[in-house]
C-alpha positions in Angstrom: -14.9 152.6 -94.6 -14.6 150.0 -97.2 -12.3 148.0 -94.7 -15.1 148.0 -92.2 -17.6 147.3 -94.8 -15.8 144.2 -96.1 -15.6 143.2 -92.4 -19.1 143.5 -91.5 -19.9 141.4 -94.7 -17.4 138.8 -94.0 -19.0 138.5 -90.4 -22.3 138.1 -91.7 -21.3 135.6 -94.2 -19.7 133.3 -91.5 -22.7 134.0 -89.1 -25.0 132.5 -92.0 -22.6 129.7 -92.7 -22.7 128.4 -89.1 -26.3 128.5 -89.1 -26.4 126.1 -92.0 -24.6 123.4 -89.9 -26.5 120.0 -90.3 -27.3 117.9 -87.2 -28.0 114.9 -89.4 -25.7 112.0 -90.4 -26.1 109.2 -93.0 -26.7 105.9 -91.4 -27.9 103.7 -94.1 -28.0 103.3 -97.8 -30.2 101.0 -99.5 -31.3 100.4 -103.2 -33.6 98.5 -105.1 -34.2 97.6 -108.8 -37.6 98.9 -110.6 -39.1 97.8 -113.7 -40.2 100.5 -115.9 -43.3 99.2 -117.5 -46.8 99.8 -118.7 -47.8 100.6 -115.0 -46.5 104.1 -115.5 -48.6 104.7 -118.4 -51.9 104.8 -116.6 -51.8 108.4 -116.0 -50.0 110.1 -118.8 -48.9 113.7 -118.8 -51.0 115.1 -121.7 -48.6 118.0 -122.3 -45.3 115.8 -122.3 -47.3 113.3 -124.5 -47.9 116.2 -127.2 -44.4 117.5 -127.0 -42.9 113.8 -127.7 -45.8 112.8 -130.2 -43.4 113.7 -133.3 -40.8 111.3 -132.1 -43.0 108.5 -130.7 -43.8 106.7 -133.8 -40.3 106.4 -135.1 -38.8 105.4 -131.7 -41.7 102.8 -131.0 -41.1 101.3 -134.6 -37.8 100.5 -133.4 -38.5 99.4 -129.9 -42.0 97.8 -129.7 -41.4 94.7 -132.1 -42.0 91.6 -130.2 -38.9 89.3 -130.1 -40.1 86.6 -127.5 -42.1 85.6 -124.4 -41.1 84.8 -121.0 -42.8 82.8 -118.3 -42.1 85.0 -115.5 -40.2 88.4 -114.3 -36.5 87.7 -115.0 -33.9 89.5 -113.1 -30.2 89.1 -112.0 -29.7 87.8 -108.4 -27.3 86.9 -105.6 -25.9 84.2 -105.5 -27.8 83.2 -108.5 -30.6 84.7 -110.6 -32.9 83.9 -113.4 -31.6 86.5 -115.7 -28.1 85.9 -114.4 -28.3 82.1 -115.6 -30.1 82.9 -118.9 -27.7 85.3 -120.6 -24.6 83.1 -120.4 -26.8 80.1 -121.6 -27.4 82.4 -124.6 -23.9 82.8 -125.2 -23.4 79.0 -125.1 -26.3 78.9 -127.7 -24.8 81.3 -129.7 -21.1 79.7 -129.9 -22.4 77.3 -132.7 -22.7 79.9 -135.1 -19.1 80.6 -134.5 -18.2 77.1 -134.6 -17.1 77.1 -131.1 -17.7 74.6 -128.4 -16.7 76.6 -125.4 -16.9 74.7 -121.8 -18.3 77.6 -119.9 -19.9 81.0 -120.3 -19.7 84.3 -118.1 -21.9 87.4 -118.1 -21.0 90.1 -115.7 -23.4 90.9 -113.0 -22.8 94.6 -113.6 -23.6 94.5 -117.1 -27.2 93.3 -116.8 -28.8 96.6 -116.6 -32.3 95.7 -116.3 -34.9 93.3 -115.8 -37.3 91.5 -118.3 -40.9 91.4 -117.9 -43.2 88.3 -117.6 -44.9 87.7 -121.0 -44.2 89.7 -124.3 -40.7 91.0 -124.4 -39.7 93.8 -126.8 -36.7 94.8 -128.6 -36.4 97.8 -126.4 -36.6 95.5 -123.2 -33.6 93.9 -124.5 -31.8 97.0 -125.2 -32.7 98.3 -121.5 -30.8 94.8 -120.4 -27.6 95.0 -122.7 -27.4 98.6 -123.8 -23.6 98.6 -124.4 -21.7 97.7 -127.4 -20.3 94.6 -125.9 -19.5 91.7 -128.3 -19.2 88.0 -127.8 -15.6 86.4 -127.7 -13.8 83.4 -126.8 -10.8 82.1 -125.5 -9.0 79.5 -123.3 -7.7 79.4 -119.7 -5.7 76.8 -117.7 -7.6 75.2 -115.2 -5.8 77.1 -112.3 -6.5 80.4 -113.8 -10.5 79.2 -114.1 -10.4 78.6 -110.4 -8.7 82.1 -109.8 -11.5 83.6 -112.1 -14.3 81.8 -110.1 -12.7 83.2 -106.8 -12.7 86.6 -108.1 -16.5 86.4 -109.0 -17.3 87.5 -105.4 -15.4 90.9 -105.8 -18.2 92.4 -107.8 -20.4 89.6 -108.4 -21.5 86.9 -108.3 -21.4 87.0 -112.2 -23.7 84.6 -114.3 -22.4 81.3 -115.1 -23.7 78.9 -117.6 -25.4 75.6 -117.2 -22.9 73.1 -116.2 -21.2 75.2 -113.9 -21.4 74.5 -110.0 -19.6 76.6 -107.6 -19.7 76.4 -103.8 -18.4 79.1 -101.5 -18.1 79.0 -98.0 -19.5 82.0 -95.4 -16.4 84.0 -95.9 -16.8 83.8 -99.6 -13.8 81.5 -100.2 -14.2 79.0 -103.2 -14.7 75.5 -101.9 -15.4 73.5 -104.9 -15.6 74.2 -108.7 -17.2 71.8 -111.0 -17.8 72.1 -114.8 -20.1 69.6 -116.5 -19.9 67.5 -113.4 -16.4 67.1 -113.2 -13.8 69.2 -110.6 -11.9 72.1 -112.4 -8.5 70.4 -113.3 -5.7 72.9 -112.6 -3.6 71.4 -115.4 -6.4 71.2 -118.0 -7.6 73.8 -120.4 -11.0 75.3 -120.6 -12.6 77.1 -123.5 -15.0 80.0 -122.5 -17.0 82.8 -124.0 -18.0 86.1 -122.5 -18.1 89.7 -123.7 -15.1 91.5 -124.8 -15.4 94.2 -121.9 -14.8 91.2 -119.1 -12.5 89.1 -121.2 -10.1 92.0 -121.1 -9.9 91.7 -117.3 -12.6 94.3 -116.1 -15.2 94.2 -113.5 -12.8 92.4 -111.1 -12.2 89.5 -113.4 -8.4 89.9 -114.0 -7.6 86.1 -114.3 -9.1 86.7 -117.8 -5.8 88.6 -118.7 -4.1 85.2 -118.7 -6.6 84.0 -121.7 -4.9 82.6 -124.8 -6.3 81.4 -128.3 -8.4 84.6 -128.0 -11.0 85.5 -130.8 -12.7 88.6 -130.7 -15.6 89.3 -133.0 -16.3 93.0 -133.7 -19.4 93.0 -136.2 -22.4 94.8 -135.4 -24.5 91.3 -135.2 -21.9 90.2 -132.6 -23.1 92.6 -129.8 -24.6 90.7 -126.8 -28.0 92.4 -127.6 -28.5 91.2 -130.9 -27.4 87.6 -129.9 -30.1 88.0 -127.1 -32.7 89.1 -129.7 -31.8 86.3 -132.1 -32.1 83.6 -129.1 -35.6 85.2 -128.3 -36.8 85.4 -131.9 -35.6 81.6 -132.6 -37.6 80.5 -129.5 -40.5 82.6 -130.5 -40.5 80.8 -134.0 -40.8 77.5 -132.4 -43.7 78.7 -130.2 -41.5 78.3 -127.1 -41.6 80.5 -124.0 -38.3 81.5 -122.0 -38.3 79.7 -119.0 -35.0 79.8 -117.1 -34.4 77.9 -113.9 -32.5 78.2 -110.6 -30.3 75.5 -110.4 -27.7 76.0 -107.5 -25.0 77.2 -110.0 -23.6 79.4 -107.2 -24.0 78.2 -103.7 -23.0 80.0 -100.6 -22.7 77.7 -97.4 -23.8 79.1 -94.1 
């Protein structure tokens, strides 16, 4: 009887399993980036608000201080974006405090984790953009390795590059030309760079960075990318300036 009961149970299970067969198949996957801002506070959940109330004041005191203002919504982009341009430019700006004069900066596309709103920007907004413990660093590459690096941009990028870098790719994403400060990259020359430590160690598809030399890695808390971004914004705010990056054709893909 136990064997018969087990057989009937197994038969019923297989019957039910066969009835769960799906006749649907995945045909497309798409995604978009959504800015989480005050729009989502228009119809607050009163019960959730009451539960969070004891924590709200403390969190708001850390996240809500104004650090700067932007002229428009800033996001990363392909092949170039306003935020993709701004962040490496901030690293070039910060280089002076480290007594460095890099030729170019790189900020990885995947490391830009949020967008910035138009108008007031808070400390919390910046932490959304750069939530990791990534720190600024400096190194040198031979020109041939710089060209290899720029070609690798199209593996997971294109990544953000600083003002003065001009890259042109063909329709097959092969690097056709690369200039730094108006001059073609010389394979025999040396170029000083600045980026985040995660990238400098060859991550995010940029293995050419593993050929770096004269490498300087900063490890203090104030060397975090987010803190440098906040410092830059506060400097501009103190001068009454609005953050207003432009699309400059730093990375171009020909048809």
